[in-house]
C-alpha positions as CSV (number, residue, x, y, z in Angstrom):
1,M,24.3,-23.4,-2.3
2,T,22.2,-25.8,-0.1
3,A,18.6,-25.2,0.6
4,L,19.3,-24.2,4.2
5,A,21.9,-21.5,3.1
6,Q,19.6,-20.2,0.4
7,A,16.7,-20.1,2.8
8,H,18.8,-18.0,5.2
9,A,19.9,-15.7,2.4
10,L,16.4,-15.2,1.1
11,S,15.1,-14.5,4.6
12,R,17.7,-11.8,5.0
13,L,16.8,-10.4,1.6
14,L,13.1,-10.5,2.6
15,D,13.8,-8.1,5.5
16,E,16.4,-5.9,3.8
17,H,15.5,-5.5,0.1
18,V,13.2,-2.6,-0.5
19,A,11.7,-4.0,-3.7
20,W,10.6,-7.2,-2.0
21,R,9.2,-5.2,0.9
22,M,7.2,-3.1,-1.6
23,L,5.7,-6.2,-3.3
24,R,4.7,-7.5,0.1
25,A,2.9,-4.3,1.2
26,D,-0.9,-4.6,1.7
27,S,-1.4,-1.5,-0.5
28,A,1.0,-2.7,-3.2
29,P,-1.6,-2.7,-6.1
30,V,-2.7,0.8,-5.4
31,M,0.8,2.1,-4.6
32,V,2.4,0.6,-7.7
33,A,-0.5,1.8,-9.9
34,I,-0.2,5.4,-8.7
35,L,3.6,5.6,-8.7
36,A,3.8,3.9,-12.1
37,A,1.2,6.2,-13.6
38,H,3.0,9.4,-12.6
39,L,6.7,8.5,-12.2
40,G,7.1,5.4,-14.4
41,G,6.5,7.0,-17.9
42,D,8.2,9.8,-19.7
43,E,8.3,11.9,-16.5
44,R,10.7,10.4,-14.1
45,R,10.9,13.3,-11.7
46,I,8.1,15.6,-10.6
47,E,7.9,18.5,-8.1
48,S,6.4,17.5,-4.8
49,E,3.4,19.9,-4.9
50,D,2.5,18.8,-8.4
51,L,2.7,15.2,-7.5
52,Y,0.5,15.7,-4.4
53,E,-2.2,17.3,-6.6
54,R,-2.1,14.4,-9.1
55,I,-2.2,11.7,-6.4
56,E,-5.1,13.5,-4.7
57,V,-7.1,13.2,-7.9
58,D,-6.3,9.4,-8.1
59,L,-7.2,8.9,-4.4
60,D,-10.6,10.5,-4.9
61,D,-11.3,8.3,-7.9
62,L,-10.1,5.1,-6.0
63,R,-12.2,5.9,-2.9
64,A,-15.2,6.3,-5.2
65,H,-14.7,2.8,-6.4
66,G,-14.4,1.2,-2.9
67,F,-10.7,1.4,-2.0
68,D,-10.0,2.3,1.6
69,L,-7.5,5.1,1.5
70,P,-7.9,7.3,4.6
71,A,-4.6,9.3,4.4
72,T,-3.8,12.3,2.2
73,A,-1.4,12.3,-0.8
74,K,1.2,14.1,1.2
75,A,1.0,11.6,4.0
76,Y,1.3,8.7,1.6
77,C,4.3,10.2,-0.2
78,A,6.0,10.8,3.2
79,D,5.4,7.1,4.1
80,W,6.6,5.9,0.7
81,R,9.8,8.0,1.0
82,A,10.5,6.7,4.5
83,S,10.0,3.1,3.2
84,G,12.6,3.7,0.4
85,Y,10.1,3.7,-2.5
86,L,10.5,7.4,-3.3
87,V,13.7,9.5,-3.5
88,R,13.4,13.2,-2.5
89,R,15.8,15.7,-4.0
90,P,16.0,19.5,-4.2
91,A,14.5,20.9,-7.3
92,E,17.0,22.4,-9.8
93,T,14.8,25.2,-11.2
94,S,12.8,26.2,-8.1
95,R,13.1,26.4,-4.3
96,G,11.0,23.2,-3.8
97,E,11.8,19.6,-4.0
98,T,11.1,16.7,-6.4
99,F,10.2,13.0,-6.1
100,E,11.3,10.1,-8.2
101,L,11.2,6.4,-7.9
102,S,14.0,4.6,-6.1
103,P,16.0,1.9,-8.0
104,A,14.2,-0.8,-5.9
105,A,10.8,0.7,-6.7
106,L,11.6,0.7,-10.4
107,T,12.5,-3.0,-10.1
108,A,9.3,-3.8,-8.3
109,T,7.2,-1.8,-10.7
110,R,8.8,-3.3,-13.8
111,F,8.3,-6.8,-12.3
112,L,4.6,-6.3,-11.7
113,T,4.1,-4.7,-15.1
114,Q,5.6,-7.8,-16.7
115,L,3.2,-10.0,-14.7
116,A,0.2,-7.9,-15.8
117,Q,1.4,-7.7,-19.4
118,P,3.6,-10.7,-20.1
119,R,5.7,-10.7,-23.2
120,Q,6.8,-13.7,-25.2
121,T,10.3,-14.5,-24.1
122,A,11.2,-17.6,-26.1
123,T,11.2,-15.8,-29.4
124,E,13.3,-16.6,-32.4
125,S,15.1,-13.3,-32.4
126,R,16.1,-13.6,-28.7
127,L,17.3,-17.2,-29.0
128,S,19.2,-16.3,-32.2
129,S,20.8,-13.4,-30.4
130,I,21.8,-15.5,-27.4
131,A,23.3,-18.2,-29.7
132,G,25.1,-15.7,-31.8
133,Q,26.6,-14.0,-28.7
134,L,27.7,-17.3,-27.3
135,H,29.3,-18.4,-30.5
136,R,31.1,-15.1,-30.9
137,L,32.3,-15.2,-27.3
138,A,33.6,-18.8,-27.7
139,V,35.5,-17.8,-30.9
140,D,36.8,-14.4,-29.7
141,S,38.1,-15.8,-26.5
142,D,40.0,-18.6,-28.2
143,P,43.8,-18.0,-28.0
144,D,44.3,-19.8,-31.3
145,A,44.5,-17.1,-34.0
146,R,43.6,-19.6,-36.7
147,T,40.1,-20.2,-35.1
148,R,39.4,-16.5,-35.2
149,I,40.6,-16.1,-38.8
150,A,38.4,-19.1,-39.8
151,R,35.3,-17.4,-38.2
152,L,36.0,-14.2,-40.1
153,E,36.4,-16.1,-43.4
154,A,33.1,-18.0,-42.7
155,Q,31.4,-14.7,-42.1
156,R,32.8,-13.3,-45.3
157,A,31.5,-16.3,-47.2
158,Q,28.1,-16.0,-45.6
159,I,27.9,-12.3,-46.5
160,D,28.9,-13.0,-50.1
161,A,26.2,-15.7,-50.3
162,E,23.6,-13.3,-48.9
163,I,24.6,-10.7,-51.5
164,E,24.3,-13.2,-54.3
165,A,20.9,-14.3,-53.0
166,I,19.6,-10.7,-52.9
167,N,20.8,-10.1,-56.4
168,R,18.9,-13.2,-57.6
169,G,15.8,-12.1,-55.8
170,D,15.9,-15.2,-53.5
171,A,16.2,-13.3,-50.2
172,P,13.0,-11.3,-49.5
173,P,13.0,-8.8,-46.6
174,L,12.1,-9.9,-43.1
175,D,8.4,-10.6,-42.8
176,Q,6.2,-8.3,-40.8
177,S,5.5,-10.6,-37.8
178,R,9.1,-11.4,-37.2
179,A,10.1,-7.8,-37.6
180,V,7.6,-6.8,-34.9
181,E,8.9,-9.6,-32.7
182,R,12.4,-8.2,-33.0
183,V,11.4,-4.6,-32.3
184,R,9.6,-5.7,-29.1
185,D,12.6,-7.7,-27.9
186,I,14.7,-4.5,-28.4
187,L,12.1,-2.4,-26.5
188,A,12.1,-4.9,-23.7
189,M,15.8,-4.5,-23.3
190,A,15.7,-0.7,-23.6
191,E,13.0,-0.4,-20.9
192,D,15.7,-1.4,-18.3
193,I,17.5,1.9,-19.0
194,P,15.8,3.9,-16.3
195,S,16.6,1.3,-13.7
196,D,20.2,1.1,-14.8
197,F,20.7,4.9,-14.5
198,A,18.9,5.0,-11.2
199,R,21.2,2.3,-9.8
200,V,24.3,4.3,-11.0
201,R,23.1,7.4,-9.4
202,A,22.3,5.6,-6.1
203,E,25.8,4.1,-6.1
204,F,27.4,7.5,-6.6
205,E,25.4,8.9,-3.7
206,D,26.5,5.9,-1.5
207,L,30.1,6.4,-2.6
208,N,29.9,10.1,-1.7
209,R,28.7,9.2,1.9
210,D,31.3,6.4,2.2
211,L,34.2,8.7,1.2
212,R,33.1,11.4,3.6
213,A,33.0,8.9,6.4
214,R,36.4,7.7,5.4
215,V,37.7,11.3,5.5
216,L,36.6,11.5,9.1
217,E,37.9,8.1,10.1
218,S,41.3,8.5,8.4
219,D,44.2,10.6,9.6
220,A,45.8,10.5,6.2
221,A,46.9,13.7,4.4
222,Q,44.9,15.6,1.9
223,R,46.7,14.0,-1.0
224,A,45.5,10.5,0.1
225,V,42.0,11.8,0.4
226,L,42.0,13.1,-3.2
227,D,43.4,9.7,-4.3
228,D,40.5,8.0,-2.6
229,I,38.2,10.3,-4.6
230,F,39.6,9.1,-7.9
231,R,39.7,5.5,-6.8
232,G,36.1,5.8,-5.8
233,V,35.1,6.9,-9.2
234,N,37.0,4.0,-10.7
235,M,35.2,1.6,-8.3
236,I,31.9,2.9,-9.6
237,D,33.1,2.4,-13.2
238,Q,33.9,-1.2,-12.5
239,S,30.5,-2.0,-11.0
240,D,27.7,-3.5,-13.0
241,A,25.6,-0.4,-13.2
242,G,28.8,1.7,-13.9
243,R,29.7,-0.5,-16.8
244,S,26.2,-0.1,-18.2
245,F,26.5,3.6,-17.8
246,T,29.9,3.7,-19.5
247,G,28.5,1.8,-22.5
248,F,25.5,4.2,-22.7
249,A,27.7,7.3,-22.3
250,A,30.1,6.0,-25.0
251,L,27.2,5.7,-27.4
252,V,25.7,9.1,-26.6
253,L,29.0,11.0,-26.7
254,D,30.1,9.4,-30.0
255,P,28.5,11.6,-32.7
256,E,28.8,9.0,-35.4
257,R,27.3,6.2,-33.5
258,G,24.6,8.4,-32.1
259,Q,23.6,9.6,-35.6
260,E,23.7,5.9,-36.8
261,L,21.3,5.0,-34.0
262,E,18.9,7.9,-34.8
263,D,19.0,7.0,-38.5
264,D,18.2,3.3,-37.7
265,I,15.3,4.3,-35.5
266,R,13.9,6.6,-38.2
267,R,14.1,3.8,-40.8
268,V,12.5,1.3,-38.5
269,L,9.6,3.6,-37.8
270,D,9.2,4.2,-41.6
271,R,8.6,0.5,-42.2
272,D,5.1,-0.9,-42.6
273,F,5.4,-3.2,-39.6
274,A,5.8,-0.2,-37.3
275,G,2.0,0.3,-37.7
276,E,1.5,-2.8,-35.5
277,L,3.3,-1.1,-32.6
278,T,1.3,0.8,-30.0
279,P,1.7,4.6,-29.8
280,A,3.5,4.2,-26.5
281,E,6.1,1.8,-28.1
282,R,6.6,4.1,-31.1
283,R,7.0,7.1,-28.9
284,F,9.5,5.3,-26.6
285,L,11.6,4.2,-29.6
286,R,11.5,7.7,-31.1
287,R,12.7,9.2,-27.8
288,L,15.3,6.6,-27.1
289,L,18.4,8.6,-28.0
290,R,17.1,11.7,-26.3
291,T,16.4,9.7,-23.2
292,L,20.0,8.3,-23.2
293,K,21.3,11.9,-23.6
294,E,19.2,13.2,-20.7
295,R,20.1,10.4,-18.3
296,S,23.8,10.5,-19.2
297,S,23.8,14.3,-18.7
298,E,22.2,13.8,-15.3
299,I,24.8,11.2,-14.2
300,H,27.6,13.4,-15.4
301,D,26.1,16.3,-13.3
302,V,26.1,14.0,-10.3
303,I,29.7,13.0,-10.9
304,T,30.7,16.7,-11.2
305,T,28.8,17.7,-8.1
306,F,30.2,14.8,-6.2
307,A,33.8,15.6,-7.1
308,R,33.5,19.4,-6.5
309,G,31.7,18.9,-3.1
310,L,34.2,16.5,-1.8
311,R,37.2,18.5,-3.0
312,R,35.7,21.6,-1.4
313,Y,35.0,19.7,1.8
314,V,38.7,18.7,2.0
315,Q,40.3,22.0,0.9
316,S,38.2,24.2,3.2
317,Q,39.3,22.1,6.2
318,D,35.7,21.5,7.2
319,Y,36.5,17.9,7.8
320,E,38.8,19.0,10.7
321,R,35.9,20.6,12.5
322,D,33.7,17.5,11.9
323,R,36.5,15.3,13.3
324,V,36.7,17.4,16.5
325,L,32.9,17.2,16.8
326,R,32.9,13.5,16.2
327,K,35.6,13.0,18.8
328,E,33.7,15.0,21.4
329,L,30.5,13.1,20.7
330,R,32.2,9.8,21.1
331,A,33.8,10.9,24.4
332,A,30.4,12.0,25.6
333,L,28.8,8.7,24.7
334,A,31.6,6.8,26.4
335,A,31.2,8.8,29.5
336,G,27.5,8.3,29.5
337,Q,27.8,4.6,29.1
338,A,30.2,4.4,32.0
339,A,27.9,6.6,34.2
340,G,24.9,4.5,33.2
341,I,26.1,1.8,35.5
342,R,25.6,4.0,38.6
343,I,23.0,6.6,37.4
344,K,19.7,5.8,35.8
345,P,18.9,7.7,32.5
346,Y,15.8,9.3,34.0
347,K,17.5,10.7,37.1
348,P,17.5,14.5,37.2
349,T,21.0,15.9,36.9
350,R,20.2,19.5,37.9
351,V,22.6,20.7,35.2
352,S,21.8,23.9,33.4
353,L,22.9,24.0,29.7
354,S,23.2,27.3,28.0
355,L,22.4,27.5,24.4
356,S,25.0,28.7,22.0
357,A,22.6,31.1,20.3
358,V,19.5,33.0,21.3
359,P,16.6,33.3,18.9
360,M,15.9,37.0,18.2
361,R,12.4,38.2,17.5
362,S,10.9,41.7,17.3
363,A,7.9,42.7,19.3
364,G,6.5,44.2,16.2
365,V,5.7,40.7,14.8
366,L,3.2,40.1,17.6
367,R,-0.5,40.6,16.7
368,L,-3.4,40.5,19.1
369,H,-6.2,38.1,18.4
370,D,-9.3,39.9,17.2
371,P,-12.4,37.6,17.3
372,A,-14.4,40.1,15.3
373,A,-12.1,39.7,12.3
374,Y,-13.5,36.2,11.8
375,D,-17.1,37.2,11.9
376,A,-19.0,37.2,8.6
377,P,-20.0,40.8,7.8
378,E,-23.2,39.9,6.0
379,T,-25.6,37.0,6.0
380,V,-24.6,34.3,3.6
381,V,-27.1,34.0,0.8
382,T,-27.6,30.7,-1.0
383,H,-28.1,30.9,-4.7
384,E,-29.7,28.1,-6.6
385,A,-28.0,27.1,-9.8
386,D,-30.0,27.5,-13.0
387,A,-30.6,24.6,-15.3
388,V,-28.4,24.4,-18.4
389,S,-28.9,22.7,-21.7
390,I,-26.7,20.0,-23.2
391,E,-25.8,22.5,-26.0
392,E,-24.4,25.0,-23.5
393,L,-22.3,22.3,-21.8
394,R,-20.9,21.1,-25.2
395,A,-20.0,24.7,-26.2
396,L,-18.3,25.2,-22.8
397,A,-16.3,21.9,-23.3
398,R,-15.2,23.0,-26.8
399,E,-13.8,26.2,-25.3
400,T,-11.7,24.4,-22.7
401,E,-10.7,21.1,-24.5
402,I,-9.6,20.0,-27.9
403,D,-12.4,18.1,-29.8
404,F,-10.4,15.0,-30.8
405,D,-13.5,13.2,-32.0
406,E,-14.0,15.9,-34.7
407,L,-10.3,15.9,-35.6
408,I,-10.2,12.0,-35.9
409,A,-13.3,12.1,-38.1
410,N,-11.8,14.8,-40.3
411,V,-8.5,12.8,-40.8
412,N,-10.4,9.6,-41.6
413,A,-12.7,11.5,-44.0
414,T,-9.6,13.0,-45.8
415,L,-8.0,9.5,-46.0
416,K,-11.2,8.0,-47.5
417,G,-11.0,7.6,-51.2
418,T,-7.2,8.1,-51.5
419,E,-4.4,5.6,-51.5
420,T,-1.7,7.9,-50.4
421,A,-0.9,9.4,-47.0
422,V,-2.2,12.8,-46.1
423,S,-0.5,15.6,-44.1
424,V,-1.8,17.9,-41.4
425,G,-2.0,20.7,-44.0
426,E,-4.1,18.7,-46.4
427,V,-6.6,17.9,-43.6
428,L,-6.8,21.6,-42.7
429,E,-7.4,22.5,-46.4
430,R,-10.5,20.3,-46.5
431,F,-11.7,20.8,-42.9
432,P,-10.9,24.3,-41.5
433,A,-9.8,24.6,-37.9
434,T,-13.1,25.1,-36.1
435,Q,-11.2,25.7,-32.8
436,G,-8.4,27.8,-34.1
437,V,-4.9,26.9,-32.9
438,A,-6.4,24.2,-30.7
439,S,-7.4,22.2,-33.8
440,V,-3.9,22.5,-35.2
441,V,-2.4,21.3,-31.9
442,G,-4.7,18.4,-31.8
443,L,-3.8,17.3,-35.4
444,L,-0.1,17.6,-34.5
445,A,-0.7,15.4,-31.5
446,L,-2.5,12.8,-33.6
447,G,0.2,13.0,-36.2
448,A,3.0,12.6,-33.7
449,A,1.4,9.4,-32.4
450,Q,0.5,7.9,-35.7
451,G,2.3,9.7,-38.5
452,V,5.8,10.0,-39.8
453,D,7.7,13.3,-39.6
454,G,9.5,14.5,-42.7
455,D,10.1,17.9,-44.3
456,L,8.4,21.1,-43.2
457,E,5.1,22.3,-44.6
458,R,3.2,25.6,-44.4
459,I,-0.3,25.6,-42.9
460,T,-3.0,28.3,-42.6
461,W,-5.9,28.6,-40.2
462,V,-8.3,31.3,-38.9
463,G,-8.2,31.9,-35.1
464,A,-11.0,32.7,-32.7
465,D,-10.4,36.4,-33.3
466,T,-11.1,35.9,-37.1
467,V,-7.4,36.6,-37.9
468,T,-5.7,34.4,-40.4
469,R,-2.4,32.9,-39.3
470,T,0.3,30.9,-41.0
471,A,3.0,28.5,-39.6
472,R,5.6,26.1,-40.7
473,I,5.3,22.7,-39.0
474,P,6.9,19.2,-39.4
475,S,5.1,17.3,-42.1
476,Y,3.4,14.6,-40.1
477,R,1.6,12.3,-42.5
478,F,-1.3,10.0,-41.7
479,T,-0.7,6.6,-43.3
480,G,-3.7,4.8,-42.0
481,R,-7.1,5.2,-40.3
482,V,-6.9,6.9,-36.9
483,L,-8.8,5.1,-34.2
């Protein structure tokens, strides 16, 4: 492609692509920061009212630090939805609606995140993976069977040599720095999963609209329409995002491969080098299989809804009514275009158009305006707030929030002087739960972020009502100092 052709292509992309338009926006730093904080983590879809409340808190904080943000959270969300950065869908469990990032917004957010937190790309593990994949592709695509047999024999010899080296003690396990490097390369690839599934869903929605338009355009029989439906599904399967989804779905639906993946993740998190990963990286890796299942289930629901809706649209003959309406609209537009040569659009026509329906309202719903209803019945009295001590404020904070500083100090004190890991139950035995169940929940949260889950253990604590309670919880074990 010449420079001129590429310049024209990029200019068109500059105007059409939502991700590039999002990056060029004047408010891109604030917009990406807000959207990534609420829709770019574990929560990918939030109900609209909940999102408005969260963004309002962020806007107040940003305005206090000098950012000029005159609109409300609802206005910003409406603007972002109109620009293609947010996707609005009906909520599944309530009568409201939800917001989620569009595929283009996910791409732009991920690009800026990589700029802010660049990762090492020319790593040994990544280059080795590329070289290995290229070598395997070159051999597997060779029509000569002798070449493929030679590769398998070479692999067998290499495996035998590695087994002998391990038996002799000459092959130590992978060192910690290289293991962390490989884990982070895997996480970098896995972080593209939300964008892949978002693109698959967007393509299904585009296909749904395209097939409905083809139903109206075509005069083919119902059998041909259903054939188009199945051909449309195959077209999605052959797309890039569809092939990614097919691979993910095959892994999730295969119990054996899914269990192998979960076992591998558990073993990796049990290694010593897992302590160098951030809590967010460990949590993402631990939730990887569940994320795949949730996203695959969501796409399968979209496929089912798409197929049922289109089949019902065809079988109910609704498309015949829409064809008639479309025909009448086109005839009216053609007549209007022909008349526009002789009659100006703003010329009165003196044509009376009767509505097809009359809105019905009862006179009982009318209420007279009573100004006295808005008068204050009594004089407003201003009460001055009394002074409070720091001890009272601390006591109030302990009643409403978990005292993580106390819990972290308790865990570190329990670990001090011992060379083995300690569990949540052992911490509670030495330091009773001063906040009742809140202390137990706080220890579980710390253990989930830093510990390793194993068998169940029984714990006991005394609640705020002085009643002793017992529960069985996962045995999260603290292996190192909690910061």
